[in-house]
C-alpha positions in Angstrom: -7.3 60.6 40.2 -3.9 60.0 38.7 -2.6 58.3 41.7 -5.0 55.4 41.2 -4.2 54.7 37.5 -0.9 52.8 38.0 -2.1 49.9 40.2 -5.3 49.3 38.1 -3.3 49.3 34.9 -1.0 46.6 36.2 -3.9 44.5 37.2 -5.6 44.9 33.9 -2.4 44.1 32.1 -2.0 40.9 34.0 -5.6 39.9 33.2 -5.1 40.7 29.6 -2.1 38.4 29.5 -4.3 35.6 31.0 -6.9 36.1 28.3 -4.4 36.0 25.6 -2.6 32.9 26.8 -4.8 30.4 28.7 -1.8 28.0 29.1 -0.3 30.5 31.6 -3.4 31.0 33.7 -2.0 29.4 36.8 1.1 31.5 36.7 -0.8 34.7 35.9 -3.3 34.1 38.7 -0.4 33.9 41.1 0.8 37.3 39.7 -2.6 38.8 40.3 -2.7 37.7 43.9 0.8 39.2 44.4 -0.4 42.5 42.8 -3.3 42.6 45.2 -1.0 41.9 48.1 1.2 44.7 47.0 -1.7 47.2 47.0 -2.6 46.1 50.5 1.0 46.6 51.7 1.3 50.0 50.1 -1.7 51.4 52.0 -0.6 49.8 55.3 0.0 51.9 58.3 3.4 53.5 58.9 6.7 53.7 57.1 7.3 50.0 57.3 4.2 49.1 55.4 5.0 51.6 52.6 8.6 50.2 52.4 7.3 46.6 52.0 4.8 47.9 49.4 7.5 49.6 47.3 9.8 46.5 47.5 6.9 44.2 46.4 6.1 46.6 43.5 9.7 46.5 42.3 9.7 42.7 42.6 6.4 42.3 40.7 7.6 44.6 38.0 10.4 42.2 37.3 8.8 38.9 38.0 5.3 39.2 36.6 6.2 39.8 32.9 8.8 37.0 33.2 6.3 34.6 34.7 3.6 35.4 32.1 5.6 35.6 28.8 8.3 33.1 29.7 6.0 30.5 31.1 6.7 26.9 30.1 5.3 26.6 26.5 2.7 23.9 25.8 2.7 22.2 22.5 -0.2 23.4 20.4 -2.8 20.7 19.5 -2.4 21.6 15.9 1.3 21.1 15.7 3.1 18.0 14.8 4.3 15.8 17.6 8.1 16.2 18.1 10.4 13.4 18.4 10.8 12.0 21.8 14.2 12.8 23.1 15.0 14.5 19.8 17.6 17.2 19.5 16.6 20.6 20.6 16.1 23.6 18.5 14.5 21.9 15.5 17.5 19.7 14.8 16.9 16.4 13.2 16.3 13.4 15.4 19.2 11.1 14.7 17.5 8.1 16.3 14.5 8.6 14.0 16.7 8.9 10.9 18.5 5.7 12.0 15.3 3.8 12.5 14.0 5.0 9.1 17.3 4.0 7.3 17.1 0.6 8.9 13.5 0.2 7.9 14.4 1.0 4.2 17.2 -1.5 4.4 15.0 -4.2 5.7 12.3 -3.4 3.2 14.8 -3.9 0.4 14.9 -7.6 1.3 11.5 -8.0 -0.4 13.4 -8.5 -3.6 15.5 -11.4 -2.2 14.4 -14.8 -3.6 11.4 -13.1 -5.1 11.1 -15.7 -7.9 12.3 -18.7 -5.9 9.0 -19.7 -4.3 6.4 -21.7 -6.1 3.2 -19.9 -7.1 0.0 -20.7 -5.2 -3.7 -20.7 -6.2 -4.5 -17.0 -6.1 -1.4 -16.0 -7.9 -2.3 -18.3 -10.8 -5.7 -16.6 -10.9 -4.0 -13.2 -11.1 -2.3 -14.3 -14.2 -5.4 -15.5 -16.1 -7.8 -12.9 -14.7 -5.8 -9.7 -15.3 -7.0 -9.2 -18.9 -10.6 -9.3 -17.6 -10.3 -6.4 -15.1 -13.6 -4.7 -16.0 -15.5 -7.8 -14.9 -14.5 -7.5 -11.2 -15.7 -5.2 -8.4 -12.1 -4.4 -7.6 -10.6 -3.8 -11.1 -7.7 -1.5 -10.1 -5.2 -4.3 -9.3 -6.2 -6.4 -12.3 -5.8 -3.4 -14.5 -2.3 -2.6 -13.2 -1.2 -6.3 -13.5 -2.6 -6.5 -17.1 -0.4 -3.5 -18.1 2.6 -4.9 -16.4 2.3 -8.4 -17.9 1.9 -6.8 -21.3 5.4 -5.4 -20.9 6.9 -8.9 -20.8 8.8 -9.9 -23.9 8.8 -13.6 -23.1 7.3 -16.2 -20.8 6.1 -14.9 -17.5 7.9 -16.3 -14.5 7.3 -15.9 -10.8 9.6 -12.9 -10.4 8.0 -10.9 -13.1 4.5 -11.8 -11.9 5.2 -10.7 -8.3 7.2 -7.5 -9.1 4.3 -5.0 -8.8 3.3 -6.4 -5.4 6.9 -6.2 -4.3 7.3 -2.6 -5.3 4.0 -1.6 -3.6 5.1 -3.4 -0.4 8.5 -1.6 -0.3 6.9 1.8 -0.9 4.4 1.2 1.9 7.3 1.2 4.5 8.4 4.8 4.1 4.8 5.8 3.5 3.9 4.4 6.9 6.5 6.6 8.5 5.1 9.7 6.7 1.5 8.8 7.5 1.9 8.4 11.2 4.3 11.2 11.8 1.7 13.9 12.6 0.4 11.8 15.5 3.4 10.0 16.8 6.3 12.2 16.0 9.3 11.3 13.7 10.9 8.7 16.1 7.8 6.6 16.8 6.6 6.9 13.1 10.0 5.6 11.9 9.8 2.9 14.5 6.4 1.9 13.1 7.9 1.7 9.6 10.7 -0.5 10.9 8.2 -2.9 12.6 6.3 -3.0 9.3 9.4 -3.8 7.3 10.4 -6.5 9.8 7.0 -8.3 9.5 7.1 -11.6 7.8 3.4 -11.2 7.1 4.1 -8.0 5.2 7.0 -9.8 3.4 4.7 -12.6 2.3 2.2 -10.3 0.7 5.0 -8.2 -0.9 6.1 -11.4 -2.6 2.7 -12.5 -3.6 1.1 -11.6 -6.9 -2.1 -10.2 -5.4 -3.4 -6.7 -4.6 -3.1 -6.4 -0.8 0.1 -4.3 -0.8 -1.5 -2.0 -3.4 -4.6 -1.6 -1.2 -2.4 -0.9 1.8 -0.3 1.7 -0.1 -3.4 3.6 -1.1 -4.9 3.3 2.3 -1.7 4.7 3.9 -1.6 7.6 1.5 -5.2 8.6 2.4 -4.4 8.0 6.1 -1.5 10.4 6.0 -3.7 13.2 4.5 -6.6 12.4 6.9 -4.4 12.5 10.0 -2.7 15.7 9.0 -6.1 17.3 8.5 -7.2 16.3 12.0 -4.1 17.8 13.5 -3.7 20.9 11.4 -7.0 21.5 9.8 -8.2 21.5 6.2 -11.5 20.1 5.2 -10.5 19.6 1.6 -7.4 17.8 2.6 -9.4 15.5 4.9 -11.9 14.7 2.2 -9.1 14.0 -0.4 -7.6 11.6 2.2 -10.8 9.8 2.7 -11.3 9.6 -1.1 -7.9 8.0 -1.6 -8.5 5.6 1.3 -11.8 4.7 -0.3 -10.0 4.2 -3.7 -8.1 1.3 -2.0 -11.3 -0.7 -2.1 -10.9 -0.9 -5.9 -7.7 -2.8 -5.2 -9.3 -5.1 -2.6 -12.8 -4.8 -1.1 -11.4 -5.3 2.5 -10.0 -1.8 2.3 -13.6 -0.5 2.4 -13.7 -1.4 6.1 -11.0 1.2 6.9 -13.2 4.2 5.9 -15.7 3.8 8.8 -12.8 3.2 11.2 -11.0 6.3 10.1 -14.2 8.4 10.6 -15.5 6.8 13.8 -12.3 6.7 15.8 -11.9 10.5 16.2 -15.6 10.9 16.9 -15.4 8.4 19.7 -12.4 10.2 21.1 -14.2 13.5 20.9 -17.2 12.0 22.8 -14.8 10.5 25.4 -13.3 14.0 25.9 -16.5 15.0 27.7 -15.4 12.7 30.5 -11.6 13.1 30.0 -10.8 16.5 28.5 -7.3 15.6 27.6 -8.6 13.3 24.8 -10.2 16.2 22.9 -9.1 16.8 19.4 -7.8 20.2 18.2 -10.3 22.9 17.4 -9.2 22.6 13.7 -10.6 19.1 13.7 -14.2 20.1 14.5 -15.3 21.2 11.0 -13.6 18.0 9.6 -15.6 15.8 12.0 -18.8 17.5 10.9 -18.0 17.2 7.2 -17.0 13.5 7.6 -20.3 12.8 9.3 -22.3 14.4 6.5 -20.2 12.6 3.9 -20.7 9.3 5.8 -24.4 9.7 5.8 -24.5 10.5 2.1 -22.2 7.5 1.2 -24.0 5.1 3.5 -26.6 3.9 1.0 -24.4 3.3 -2.0 -21.6 1.9 0.3 -23.9 -0.6 1.9 -25.4 -1.5 -1.5 -21.8 -2.2 -2.9 -20.9 -4.1 0.2 -24.0 -6.3 0.0 -23.1 -7.2 -3.5 -19.5 -8.1 -2.6 -20.7 -10.2 0.4 -23.3 -12.1 -1.6 -20.8 -13.0 -4.3 -18.1 -13.9 -1.8 -20.5 -16.0 0.3 -21.5 -18.0 -2.8 -17.8 -18.7 -3.6 -16.5 -19.3 -0.1 -19.5 -20.2 2.1 -20.0 -19.1 5.6 -17.4 -17.9 8.0 -16.0 -18.8 11.4 -15.2 -16.0 13.9 -12.8 -18.3 15.8 -10.8 -18.9 12.6 -10.5 -15.2 11.9 -9.3 -14.4 15.5 -6.8 -17.3 15.5 -5.5 -16.6 12.0 -5.1 -12.9 12.5 -3.5 -13.3 15.9 -1.0 -15.8 14.4 -0.1 -13.5 11.5 0.1 -10.3 13.5 2.1 -12.4 16.1 1.2 -12.6 19.8 4.3 -10.7 20.8 3.2 -7.6 18.9 -0.3 -7.8 20.2 1.0 -8.2 23.8 3.2 -5.2 23.3 0.3 -3.2 22.0 -1.6 -4.0 25.2 1.3 -2.7 27.3 1.6 0.5 25.2 -2.2 0.9 25.5 -2.0 0.9 29.2 0.8 3.5 29.2 -1.1 5.7 26.7 -4.3 5.6 28.7 -2.5 6.5 31.9 -0.9 9.5 30.1 -4.2 10.3 28.3 -2.1 10.4 25.2 -4.9 10.8 22.6 -2.6 10.5 19.6 -1.5 7.0 20.5 -5.0 6.1 21.5 -6.4 7.3 18.2 -4.0 4.9 16.3 -4.9 1.9 18.4 -8.7 2.7 18.3 -8.7 2.9 14.5 -7.0 -0.5 14.2 -9.4 -1.9 16.8 -12.5 -0.6 15.0 -11.3 -2.1 11.6 -10.7 -5.5 13.2 -14.0 -5.3 15.1 -15.9 -4.7 11.9 -14.2 -7.7 10.3 -15.0 -9.8 13.3 -18.7 -8.8 13.1 -18.8 -9.9 9.5 -16.9 -13.2 10.0 -20.0 -15.3 10.9 -21.7 -14.4 7.7 -18.9 -14.5 5.1 -15.5 -16.2 5.3 -13.1 -13.6 6.6 -9.5 -14.8 6.8 -6.4 -13.0 8.2 -5.4 -11.6 4.8 -8.5 -9.4 4.9 -7.1 -7.8 8.1 -3.8 -7.0 6.4 -4.7 -3.3 6.1 -4.6 -3.1 9.9 -1.0 -4.2 10.0 0.6 -0.7 9.7 -1.8 0.6 12.4 -0.8 -2.3 14.7 2.9 -1.6 14.1 2.2 2.1 14.9 0.4 1.1 18.0 3.4 -0.8 19.2 5.9 1.8 18.2 3.9 4.5 20.0 5.9 3.6 23.1 8.5 5.9 21.5 6.0 8.7 21.1 6.6 12.0 23.0 3.6 11.8 25.2 4.3 8.3 26.4 8.1 8.7 26.6 7.8 11.9 28.7 5.3 10.1 30.9 8.0 7.6 31.6 9.8 10.4 33.4 13.2 9.2 34.5 16.0 7.9 32.3 15.2 4.4 33.5 11.6 4.8 32.3 12.8 5.9 28.9 15.2 3.0 28.7 12.4 0.7 29.6 10.3 2.1 26.8 13.2 1.5 24.4 13.6 -2.0 25.7 9.9 -2.7 25.1 10.3 -1.6 21.5 13.3 -3.8 21.1 11.3 -6.8 22.4 8.8 -6.1 19.6 11.4 -5.6 16.9 14.0 -8.4 17.5 11.5 -11.4 17.3 10.0 -9.8 14.1 13.5 -9.7 12.5 14.1 -13.3 13.5 10.8 -14.3 12.0 11.7 -12.5 8.8 15.0 -14.3 8.6 13.3 -17.6 9.0 10.8 -16.7 6.3 13.5 -16.1 3.8 15.5 -19.2 4.7 14.2 -22.4 6.4 10.5 -21.6 5.9 11.1 -21.1 2.1 8.7 -18.2 1.8 6.0 -20.1 3.7 4.7 -21.6 0.5 4.0 -25.3 -0.4 6.4 -26.7 -3.0 3.8 -27.2 -5.7 6.2 -26.5 -8.5 8.7 -29.2 -7.4 6.0 -31.7 -6.6 4.2 -31.5 -10.0 7.5 -31.5 -11.9 8.5 -34.6 -10.0 5.2 -36.3 -11.1 5.6 -35.4 -14.7 9.2 -36.6 -14.8 8.1 -40.1 -13.4 4.6 -40.6 -14.9 3.7 -42.6 -17.9 1.5 -41.3 -20.7 -1.5 -43.3 -19.6 -1.3 -42.3 -15.9 -3.9 -40.1 -14.2 -2.8 -37.2 -12.1 -5.1 -35.7 -9.4 -3.8 -32.9 -7.3 -4.6 -29.9 -5.2 -4.0 -26.4 -6.5 -4.5 -27.7 -10.1 -4.4 -24.1 -11.6 -0.8 -23.9 -10.3 0.0 -27.2 -12.1 -1.6 -25.8 -15.2 0.7 -22.8 -15.0 3.8 -24.9 -14.8 2.8 -27.8 -17.1 0.1 -26.6 -19.4 2.3 -24.8 -22.0 2.1 -21.2 -23.3 -1.6 -21.3 -24.0 -2.6 -22.7 -20.6 -5.6 -21.3 -18.8 -5.3 -21.8 -15.0 -9.1 -21.3 -14.7 -9.6 -24.5 -16.8 -6.8 -26.9 -15.8 -6.2 -29.8 -18.1 -2.8 -31.0 -17.2 -4.1 -32.5 -13.9 -7.5 -33.3 -12.4 -8.5 -30.9 -9.7 -8.7 -32.3 -6.1 -10.4 -30.0 -3.6 -13.4 -29.7 -1.3 -15.8 -29.2 -4.2 -14.5 -32.3 -6.0 -13.9 -34.6 -3.0 -15.8 -37.5 -4.7 -13.4 -37.6 -7.7 -10.8 -40.0 -6.1 -13.6 -42.5 -5.3 -15.0 -42.4 -8.8 -11.6 -43.0 -10.4 -10.7 -45.8 -7.9 -13.1 -48.1 -9.8 -10.9 -48.1 -12.9 -7.6 -50.1 -13.2 -5.4 -47.1 -13.9 -2.2 -45.9 -12.3 -3.0 -42.7 -10.4 -0.9 -40.0 -8.8 -2.1 -37.8 -5.9 -0.5 -34.5 -5.0 -1.8 -33.5 -1.6 -1.3 -30.9 1.1 -2.6 -32.4 4.4 -3.8 -29.0 5.8 -6.2 -28.4 2.9 -7.9 -31.7 3.7 -9.2 -30.0 6.8 -11.3 -27.7 4.7 -13.2 -30.5 3.0 -16.9 -29.9 3.6 -17.9 -33.6 3.8 -16.1 -35.4 6.6 -17.0 -38.9 5.2 -15.4 -38.2 1.8 -12.3 -36.9 3.5 -12.1 -40.0 5.8 -12.6 -42.2 2.8 -9.8 -40.5 0.8 -7.4 -40.6 3.7 -8.1 -44.3 4.2 -7.3 -44.9 0.5 -4.0 -43.0 0.8 -3.0 -45.2 3.8 -4.1 -48.6 2.4 -4.0 -48.5 -1.4 -1.3 -45.9 -2.1 2.5 -45.6 -1.7 4.2 -42.4 -0.6 6.9 -41.6 -3.2 8.0 -38.0 -2.5 7.5 -35.4 0.1 8.5 -31.8 0.6 8.0 -31.2 4.4 7.4 -27.6 5.6 6.0 -26.8 9.0 5.5 -23.2 10.0 4.7 -23.3 13.7 1.1 -24.6 13.8 0.7 -24.8 10.0 1.5 -27.8 7.8 2.5 -26.6 4.3 4.0 -29.9 3.3 3.3 -31.5 -0.1 3.0 -35.2 -0.3 3.0 -37.3 -3.5 1.3 -40.7 -3.6 0.9 -43.2 -6.3 -1.7 -45.9 -6.6 -0.9 -48.9 -8.7 -3.7 -50.7 -10.6 
C-alpha cells in the first residue's frame, strides 16, 4: 500500500532522531504529536479537513527537522567547562587571561624580601638534615635540598636556602589554573590561581625552607590528570594522576591524606546522583571509579602500615593533638573571609546542582575532615592542611564557573557573582601586602635578637634562648650543627627546668624569649616559675614586637645580673 508509506516513514524518522539525540527528546516528542495530529486532519471529513492536513504536513516538513537538529545544544559531560561569559565561537576569554596574568604577577612577589626574614626552627633543621635524606620517611624534599645546597660556592644564607620552596610555590600558581580548568572552566580556574597567589599563607610557605610547596606542586599535577580523566575518560591517565599525587607524600606525609579524598569525592557524588541525577559523573568516569576502588583496596594495607609508622613517630616527637587547635589554626590561616565565601558559593552550587563545583568543595572537605579525625591522636597543625589551600581557593572562585554564573541569570546576578569574588580577592591582597611590610614575613626576629645578645655579652655570660638551632646557624660558625646547638643553651618545653637550675649559680644570664611559645610548655608550674623570675629578677633590655592579629611573634631579651 504505497499510500501508507509516507506518513509512517515520517514518524519513524522522528523517533530515530529521538533515539540518536536524547537531549532533544522534548522537542522531538512535540514533533511526533504534531505528526499524529496531521494524520488525523488528513483523513478528516470534507475538503476543509484535507486542506488543513496538507497545510500541517507542509509546516511539519519545515519545522520538524529544524526543531530536532537545531535544538539548543547541551554541553556534553565529557567536555571541558567553558568560560562563563567568555567570547563565543571558541575565542579566548579575555577575563580569564587577565586573571591569570595578574595571578602570575602576584606570584612573582614571592621573591621579594626572600632573604630578609630570620630563619626559624624547622628551616634550621632543613639545613642540617638535608644530607641525611635516606633516613626520613619523606626523603624527596631533603634530597632536592641537598642537591641545591651542594651548588652553593660559599656560605649559605636565607635566600639561597629558601629558593627551592619559592620556585615550587610560584609554579603552583599557574599549575592550579591548569588543574582546575576541566571542572571550573578557564575563568574560574584563573580566579582560583589568583586567590592562591594572593594568599599570605601561601606566600609564607613559599618563603620557608620546607617542603610544603613541593608537596602541593606534585599534588596539583596529579590532581590535574585525575580531574581530566574523570571528565574525559582514560583509566591510565587517572592512575598516573593518583600516582603523582601519592608521590607528594614523599615530600611531606600530610599529602597522603589527599589520595583518599580524591577517590572518595567522586564516589560520593555518584551515590548522591541516585537521589539527584544532575550530580552524576560522565559515563567515561565509571571505569575510572571502578579502577580507583580496586587500587584503593590493594593499597589500603601498605598505606595504613606506612601511616601508622608516621603517626607513631610523630606522636613520640610532638605528643597528642588538640582538635580545637587544628580548627582554629586552619581557620585563621585560610581566613574566615574565604571560608565564608566558600559557604555562599556552596549554597549557589547546590541550588544549581553544579556537580563540578560541588566536587571541588567536597574533596577539600574530605581532606580536612580526615585531618580533624586524626587531630586527637597526633598533633595536627594548620600547616598539615596546606595542601587543601588550592582546593579552597578553587571553591571560592567557583562563583565564576559557568554553571553558577548562568544560574545567576540576569546581568545583576552575574555582577553579584563578580562582586563576591572581589570580596574574596581584595582582603587577600591586603593581607599579602601586610605580610611583606609591617608584618615582616610573620617571623620572629631571632637573628636580630641573638646578634644583639652576642654584641653585648661578656665571655663568661650564659645565654639561654628559644629556637637555639637558629642561634647556632647564625653564631656557631661554618661547622655549626643546628641539631646540637652549642652557642646558646636551649630553652623550650622539654628543658623548662633549665632556668631554675642555673638560677642557683651567681652568673650573668641572658634569656631570649617568645611569649607565645611559653604557652606550649607542658608543665604549668615550671612556666609560672620562669615567668615570675623574668618579672622579679631580670631586666628587659631589648624587644622586637610583632603582633599578627591574635598571634604574638615578638622576641624579648632579658638579662639577669648575679
